[in-house]
C-alpha positions in Angstrom: -18.7 -6.1 6.0 -20.0 -3.5 8.2 -18.2 -0.6 6.0 -18.5 0.8 2.5 -15.7 2.1 0.1 -16.7 5.7 0.8 -16.2 5.1 4.4 -13.2 3.4 4.1 -11.5 5.9 1.7 -12.2 8.7 4.3 -11.2 6.7 7.1 -7.6 5.9 5.7 -7.1 9.6 4.8 -8.4 10.8 8.4 -6.5 8.0 10.1 -3.1 9.3 8.7 -4.0 12.9 9.6 -4.0 13.8 6.0 -6.1 17.0 4.8 -8.6 16.0 1.8 -7.0 18.7 -0.2 -3.3 17.1 0.3 -4.7 13.7 -0.6 -6.4 14.8 -3.6 -3.3 16.5 -4.8 -0.9 13.5 -4.0 -3.7 11.2 -5.9 -3.9 13.6 -8.9 -7.4 14.7 -8.5 -9.5 17.5 -7.4 -10.4 18.1 -3.9 -14.1 18.2 -5.1 -13.5 14.7 -6.5 -12.2 13.1 -3.7 -14.7 14.4 -1.4 -17.5 13.1 -4.0 -16.0 9.5 -3.7 -15.6 9.9 0.4 -19.2 10.7 0.6 -20.4 8.3 -2.3 -21.7 10.8 -4.8 -19.4 9.1 -7.3 -17.7 6.0 -7.9 -13.9 6.0 -9.1 -12.3 4.2 -11.9 -9.9 1.4 -11.5 -6.8 3.8 -12.1 -8.0 5.6 -9.0 -8.3 2.8 -7.0 -5.0 1.6 -7.9 -3.6 4.6 -7.0 -5.4 5.1 -3.8 -4.0 1.7 -2.5 -0.5 2.5 -3.2 -1.0 5.8 -1.7 -2.5 4.2 1.5 -0.5 1.1 1.4 -3.7 -1.1 1.4 -4.9 -4.0 -0.8 -7.5 -3.4 -3.2 -9.8 -6.0 -1.5 -9.3 -3.7 1.8 -10.3 -0.8 0.0 -13.3 -2.6 -1.9 -14.4 -3.7 1.6 -13.7 -7.5 0.1 -11.3 -8.0 3.0 -11.1 -6.8 6.8 -7.2 -6.7 6.5 -5.7 -3.6 5.7 -2.0 -4.9 6.1 -1.8 -7.5 3.3 1.3 -7.3 1.7 1.8 -5.0 -1.1 3.9 -5.5 -4.2 6.4 -2.8 -3.1 6.7 -4.3 0.3 7.2 -7.9 -1.2 10.1 -6.5 -3.7 11.6 -4.5 -0.4 11.6 -7.7 1.4 13.0 -9.9 -1.3 15.9 -7.4 -1.9 16.7 -7.8 1.7 16.5 -11.5 1.7 18.9 -11.7 -1.4 21.2 -9.4 0.2 21.1 -11.7 3.5 21.8 -14.7 1.2 24.7 -13.0 -0.3 26.4 -12.3 2.7 25.6 -15.6 4.1 27.2 -17.3 1.2 30.1 -15.1 1.2 30.5 -15.9 4.9 30.5 -19.7 4.1 33.0 -19.2 1.4 35.3 -17.4 3.3 34.9 -20.3 6.1 35.6 -23.1 3.5 38.7 -21.3 2.4 39.9 -21.5 5.7 39.0 -25.0 6.2 40.9 -26.0 3.0 
């Protein structure tokens, strides 16, 4: 890949027009620590990587430069999709049940 973790972390924040101060507050760390992560002076732990993935809506593979696809489906998106699908199936079943009642 032509990018690295610090560049990716910084680009995600800048691409969403979020200040470093705001992102740090939202991620539960100091602005100075986020700056260190973004300039490569320090490496984050797993808990931060997980929070950052959730915050920016990307996979860990993308954030860690193991994938070039930030839009991979997150768990949260998958759950939301499954709930929508379940609602659709329930409505379809209700419609079928009402049609079967009319035909009988």
